[in-house]
C-alpha positions as a Python dict, from the first residue, in 0.01 Angstrom:
ca = {
    (1, 'X'): (0, 0, 0),
    (2, 'X'): (122, 402, -68),
    (3, 'X'): (31, 661, 118),
    (4, 'X'): (-243, 823, -67),
    (5, 'X'): (-418, 438, 41),
    (6, 'X'): (-452, 337, -267),
    (7, 'X'): (-301, -44, -305),
    (8, 'X'): (-85, -90, -585),
    (9, 'X'): (-98, -314, -906),
    (10, 'X'): (165, -596, -973),
    (11, 'X'): (218, -414, -1277),
    (12, 'X'): (309, -89, -1081),
    (13, 'X'): (533, -224, -851),
    (14, 'X'): (695, -391, -1126),
    (15, 'X'): (806, -63, -1325),
    (16, 'X'): (910, 55, -1012),
    (17, 'X'): (1268, -277, -1077),
    (18, 'X'): (1349, -38, -1396),
    (19, 'X'): (1584, 221, -1198),
    (20, 'X'): (1749, -89, -1024),
    (21, 'X'): (1780, -275, -1392),
    (22, 'X'): (1934, -29, -1541),
    (23, 'X'): (2234, 63, -1308),
    (24, 'X'): (2300, -318, -1346),
    (25, 'X'): (2258, -337, -1733),
    (26, 'X'): (2596, -138, -1753),
    (27, 'X'): (2595, -148, -2175),
    (28, 'X'): (2237, 27, -2191),
    (29, 'X'): (2145, -271, -2404),
    (30, 'X'): (1867, -400, -2221),
    (31, 'X'): (1965, -677, -2128),
    (32, 'X'): (2156, -791, -1827),
    (33, 'X'): (2453, -998, -1937),
    (34, 'X'): (2786, -1188, -1694),
    (35, 'X'): (3008, -893, -1849),
    (36, 'X'): (2734, -658, -1708),
    (37, 'X'): (2764, -789, -1390),
    (38, 'X'): (3132, -828, -1367),
    (39, 'X'): (3122, -443, -1441),
    (40, 'X'): (2934, -396, -1195),
    (41, 'X'): (3046, -595, -923),
    (42, 'X'): (3426, -425, -982),
    (43, 'X'): (3341, -103, -1077),
    (44, 'X'): (3227, -40, -709),
    (45, 'X'): (3513, -132, -533),
    (46, 'X'): (3714, -359, -713),
    (47, 'X'): (3507, -696, -697),
    (48, 'X'): (3425, -895, -433),
    (49, 'X'): (3517, -1300, -398),
    (50, 'X'): (3403, -1587, -549),
    (51, 'X'): (3274, -1324, -835),
    (52, 'X'): (3199, -1569, -1111),
    (53, 'X'): (3060, -1804, -908),
    (54, 'X'): (2813, -1582, -745),
    (55, 'X'): (2769, -1434, -1133),
    (56, 'X'): (2694, -1750, -1276),
    (57, 'X'): (2461, -1863, -986),
    (58, 'X'): (2255, -1526, -1012),
    (59, 'X'): (2181, -1587, -1385),
    (60, 'X'): (2139, -1933, -1377),
    (61, 'X'): (1828, -1806, -1081),
    (62, 'X'): (1742, -1539, -1328),
    (63, 'X'): (1753, -1627, -1677),
    (64, 'X'): (1465, -1849, -1691),
    (65, 'X'): (1457, -1853, -2060),
    (66, 'X'): (1831, -1956, -2098),
    (67, 'X'): (1950, -1701, -2363),
    (68, 'X'): (2235, -1635, -2135),
    (69, 'X'): (2067, -1305, -2070),
    (70, 'X'): (1835, -1089, -1791),
    (71, 'X'): (1565, -965, -1959),
    (72, 'X'): (1386, -716, -1789),
    (73, 'X'): (1057, -945, -1712),
    (74, 'X'): (1291, -1230, -1593),
    (75, 'X'): (1448, -960, -1342),
    (76, 'X'): (1146, -829, -1210),
    (77, 'X'): (998, -1231, -1158),
    (78, 'X'): (1360, -1233, -949),
    (79, 'X'): (1318, -875, -761),
    (80, 'X'): (922, -1057, -693),
    (81, 'X'): (1043, -1335, -563),
    (82, 'X'): (1067, -1727, -729),
    (83, 'X'): (825, -2024, -743),
    (84, 'X'): (915, -2035, -341),
    (85, 'X'): (837, -1686, -271),
    (86, 'X'): (1141, -1564, -171),
    (87, 'X'): (1049, -1226, -31),
    (88, 'X'): (1096, -899, -258),
    (89, 'X'): (1426, -790, -91),
    (90, 'X'): (1598, -1110, -144),
    (91, 'X'): (1935, -1200, -421),
    (92, 'X'): (2027, -930, -634),
    (93, 'X'): (1909, -638, -422),
    (94, 'X'): (2096, -715, -132),
    (95, 'X'): (2391, -810, -339),
    (96, 'X'): (2364, -417, -426),
    (97, 'X'): (2313, -290, -129),
    (98, 'X'): (2626, -513, -2),
    (99, 'X'): (2879, -400, -289),
    (100, 'X'): (2739, -43, -254),
    (101, 'X'): (2880, -49, 119),
    (102, 'X'): (3241, 12, 58),
    (103, 'X'): (3345, -68, 424),
    (104, 'X'): (3048, -303, 555),
    (105, 'X'): (2879, -128, 823),
    (106, 'X'): (2519, -208, 725),
    (107, 'X'): (2442, 121, 585),
    (108, 'X'): (2518, 351, 319),
    (109, 'X'): (2737, 591, 425),
    (110, 'X'): (2733, 999, 179),
    (111, 'X'): (3094, 830, 46),
    (112, 'X'): (2931, 502, -8),
    (113, 'X'): (2628, 700, -221),
    (114, 'X'): (2893, 926, -355),
    (115, 'X'): (3104, 706, -458),
    (116, 'X'): (2855, 434, -654),
    (117, 'X'): (2635, 778, -792),
    (118, 'X'): (2937, 857, -975),
    (119, 'X'): (3069, 526, -1087),
    (120, 'X'): (2704, 446, -1158),
    (121, 'X'): (2675, 730, -1437),
    (122, 'X'): (2464, 981, -1279),
    (123, 'X'): (2624, 1291, -1105),
    (124, 'X'): (2482, 1395, -760),
    (125, 'X'): (2610, 1690, -576),
    (126, 'X'): (2640, 1683, -170),
    (127, 'X'): (2323, 1750, -152),
    (128, 'X'): (2142, 1532, -376),
    (129, 'X'): (2317, 1255, -150),
    (130, 'X'): (2230, 1428, 133),
    (131, 'X'): (1872, 1450, 39),
    (132, 'X'): (1869, 1106, -86),
    (133, 'X'): (1966, 1027, 234),
    (134, 'X'): (1746, 1171, 508),
    (135, 'X'): (1456, 1013, 201),
    (136, 'X'): (1546, 691, 301),
    (137, 'X'): (1479, 739, 710),
    (138, 'X'): (1890, 805, 741),
    (139, 'X'): (2085, 1089, 898),
    (140, 'X'): (2413, 1271, 744),
    (141, 'X'): (2633, 1042, 1032),
    (142, 'X'): (2446, 738, 1013),
    (143, 'X'): (2383, 605, 678),
    (144, 'X'): (2109, 462, 469),
    (145, 'X'): (1996, 121, 557),
    (146, 'X'): (1835, -191, 320),
    (147, 'X'): (1560, -56, 373),
    (148, 'X'): (1615, 267, 297),
    (149, 'X'): (1742, 237, -12),
    (150, 'X'): (1473, -5, -129),
    (151, 'X'): (1268, 386, -28),
    (152, 'X'): (1524, 538, -221),
    (153, 'X'): (1472, 318, -507),
    (154, 'X'): (1114, 354, -445),
    (155, 'X'): (1108, -99, -468),
    (156, 'X'): (925, -82, -138),
    (157, 'X'): (531, -44, -237),
    (158, 'X'): (531, 140, 138),
    (159, 'X'): (689, 446, 18),
    (160, 'X'): (577, 441, -390),
    (161, 'X'): (346, 676, -539),
}
């Protein structure tokens, strides 16, 4: 349910995943490849250990038509929970959060968000970053939790329009 009290349709909720999809689609070709995921994980802070195995596992789960790419519809299916009814926050977005959380403290600091936005090619001023942190329920000193990141990306339907 959104603040206005109306309930979002699954179609409206699914469209809220577009910003997250576009962040992972590094070459902007409309689908996520293994190379896109490698670029994402390497670009934020030098990669993660076991990255190729993790990327392989992510592709196996998400690439349901087995064409070697994750199209938007497949991405939405993963984000909304698969046949086992995983919570929306499971999996890919938690991995995105962990990559963005450069110091591993469980919160996205001003520095974390600024570095990520710069890497992703989204110009953001310090004021923009502060506004994102406040919108995500954090403060300048404490940063934003995983749930706050979902709010910022409008992936938490309680905060969507």
